[in-house]
N, C-alpha and C positions, 0 to 999 in steps of 0.2 A: 403467447410467448413460447418460443421454441423449448423443447424438453431438454433437461440437463440430467447428467448422472453424477451421483456423489461416490467418490472413491477415496481410498487412503493409500499412503505409501509409508513404509518404515524407514525412519532416518536415525542417525546416530549423533549423540552429543557426548562430551567427556564423561557425563554422569550416567550414560546408558542409552537405551533405545526409546524412541517415541514415535507415535503415528502422526503423520500430517494429513489432514483431510483436504480434498480439492473438489471443486465443481468442474465438470467437463461438458462443454457445449459443442454441437456440430458433429460431423462425421468423425468417428474415432479412428478411421483409417487415413484421415487427411494429414499429409505430411507437413502442411503449412500450420504452424502452431503459434498462437498468440497467448502469452502468459500475462495475466493482469494481477498485480499485487497491491493490497490495500495499505492504509496508514496504520499507525501505532495502536489505536484502540478500535479499529473497524474490522470488517470481515469480507470474505469472498462474495457474499450476497450483494455487496455494494455494486458489483459489476453486472447485475442481472440484465439491465437494459442494454448496456453496451455489448455484452456477450451475445445476447439474443440477436441484436442488430448485425453483428459481425460474423455470426456462426455460418452464414451462407458461404463465407470465403475461408474461414479459419476453423480449426479445432481450437476453441477458446478454453483455456485452463486457468482457473481462479482458485489458488490455494488459500486456506485459513493458516496464516503463519502460526507456527507453534505457540501455545499459550493462549490462543484465541479460538472463538467459534467452535467448530466440530473437532479441532485438533487437541491432542493431549497437552498437558502442562509439563514443563521441564522439571526434573527432580531438583536441579540446582538453578535458582533464578538468576544467578550471575551470568548464565549463558544466554540470557535474553539480549543478544547483541548481533549487530549486522554480520559478523563472520559466521556465526551459527546459522543464520537465516540463509546466507549465501550457500553454505554447505548443504542445507536441506534442499535448496532449489536445484543444486547439481544432481542430487539423488532423484528429485522429482523428474528432471529432464531425461535421466537415464531410464526411468520407469516409462516415460512417454515415448522413448525411442526417438527423441527429437534431436536431430543433428544441428538444425538451425532454428531459431525462434525470433519472433518479434516480441518486444517487452514493453508493457505499460505499467508504470509504477506511480502510485500516489504517495507522496511524502516518504515515509519509511520504505514503502515498496519501490520508490524511485532510488533510494540509497542502496537497496539490495540490487537493483538492476545496474546501477553505476559500478558497484563492486564486481559484479559478474562480467559486465561489458568491458571493463578495463583490463581483464586478464588476457594473456597471450592465448590464441586459439579459442577465443570466447565464441560460444554458439549464438550469442546475441547479434543479429544482423541489422536490426532497426530498434531504436529505443525512444520511448516517450517518457519524459520526466514531468510529472504533474505536480507543480508547486513545490519543488525542492531543488536544492543545489548543494555544493560543497560547504558554503558558509550559511549557517542558519542563525536568525536573530535570537540571541539569548533570552530576551524577555518573552518571545513567543514560545520558546522551549520551556520556560518557566511556567507560562500559562497552561501548557499542555500537561506538564509534569505535576501541576497542581491537582489536576483531577484524576490522573492515572494512579491506580492503587488505593483510591479512597473507597472505604467499604460502605457503599451507599445501598440502602434497602428501602423499598417502597411498598406500600400496602396494595395500591392499585396500579394497573398497567398505565392508566391515563396520567397519574402522578409521575411515574417513571418516564413516560414518553415526553412530558413537559420538560423534565430535567435533561434528557437527551437533546431536545430541541434548543434548550437554552445554551448548552455548551457547544452546539453545532451551528449556531446562527451564522458564523462566517462562511458556511457552505453556500449561502446565498438564497434567493427566493425559491421555495418549493411549495407545492399544493399541500393541503392537509393530509391527503392520502400518502403523498411522498414522504412527509415528515413522519407519518405513522410507520411506514415501511422502514425508514432510516432508524427509527427507534426499535421496532419489532426485531429487526436483524441482530441487534446487540443486547437484547434483554432475554432473561430466562428466569423461571420460578425456582426458588430453592425448596428444600424439603418442607418448610414451614408455609409455603405459598407466597412468600415475599418475592417481589421482583428485584433481581440483581443484575449486575453487568456480567456479560459472557466470558470475560477474560480473567486470567490468573492475576491477582493483585500483586504477585511477585514481579510483574513487569516493571514495577516502580523501583526495585532494588538497584539495578545498574544506574537508573536515572538519578536516584538519590545520591549515588557515589560519585556523580560527575562533578569535578571541580573546574574552575576557570582554565587551569593548566591543562587538564585532560581535554577539555573542549578545544583549546588551542591546537593541541597535538593532533586531535581527530580531524580538525579543519584542514590542517596542513596535509594529512594523509589522504583526505577526500579530494583535495585539489590535485594531488598527484595522480589519484585514480582517474579523476575526471579528465585530466590532460592526456591520459593514456587511451581514452576512448576514441576509436577510429570509425565507428559505424555511424550512418546517418541518424541524427537525433533531432527530436522536436521537444522544445521546452514550452510548457504551458504554465501560465502564472495567473492566479487570481488577482485582478488588478488592485484589490485592496488587501492583499496578503500581508500579514504581520510576520510570517515565517521566512519567506523569500523576499528580500528587499529588492526594489527595482534596480539599485545599482549593482547588486550581485547578479541578477538576471542579465543585465547588460554586459557585465564582465564575462559571463559564461558564453555570450554569443561571439566573443572575439578570441576564444582559446579552446583547446581540447577539440571536441567534435564540431564546434562553431554552429550550434543549433539554430534553427529558425525559432523565433520567440512569438508566441501568441498570448495576448492578454485577454482574459475573460472579464468583461465589465460587470460591476455590481456584485462581485464575489470575492471573498477573502480566502483563508486557507481551510479547505481546498475545494476547487470545482469537483462536483460529484460525477459528472458525465452520465447523469440520468436523462439529460435532454438532448433532442435530436441535433440541435445546433452545435453543442459541445462534441457529440459523437462524430459529427461530420469532419471536424478538424483531424481526428484520429484516422478516420476512414481515408481522408484525402492524403494524408501523410503516409500511411502504411501501404495504401493500394493505388495511389495516384501516379 
């Protein structure tokens, strides 16, 4: 696998400064930049296979969104929301000196990409949305919200890895080694040697504060943002996804950027892009 570099950039929230870590693959002087952003409880390491495969063409940059992985935790968990994440990405792009970028976003990473791509003079010139859209199924949000912020601790890595596999089964079929990697990337040991999750339990604070009214308002704002996107867009959907309903994906194809829709069979929320057949969809769209 191609070598990567781990770097950090200092970002600002209303509560102060924080460091955001990112993995960078490929030639650091390459002006063609692909930014890949993970889902709510995942990390930059999710993109190792895809970043390695595309680093011959791109400088691939995979951040750990604040509160996760190698990045700092926010002093005020109320700021674990898309506007803060978009702001952090603008800072990252300035650090990369990237005037134009291509963007791949899984779930939350797609919402961040939508927010950035919808802005006037946006640097995002091509956008891949992986199993996400402006309207998200509330029962799937509740399913995800149920395990975010749970203080789970395990005595052995194998026990912890089984837990990660159980909550990640919608990712679809993976080999034992791939499940191990998916677990290892999001587990760490605490000072007592217990295996815990890599992210700030405070991520759950804004999720728990969400009411049906707030969700409705957020959805209306997301559709407005989506309709403002003008760059070429690819929409990927896990064919069995409970988060992005088929009717929402269909509606997305006829408004806003009118993306091409690709369904990944046998997968729910969300395709991992570990495998060559999935990576090929991205390569063909971005470079074809």
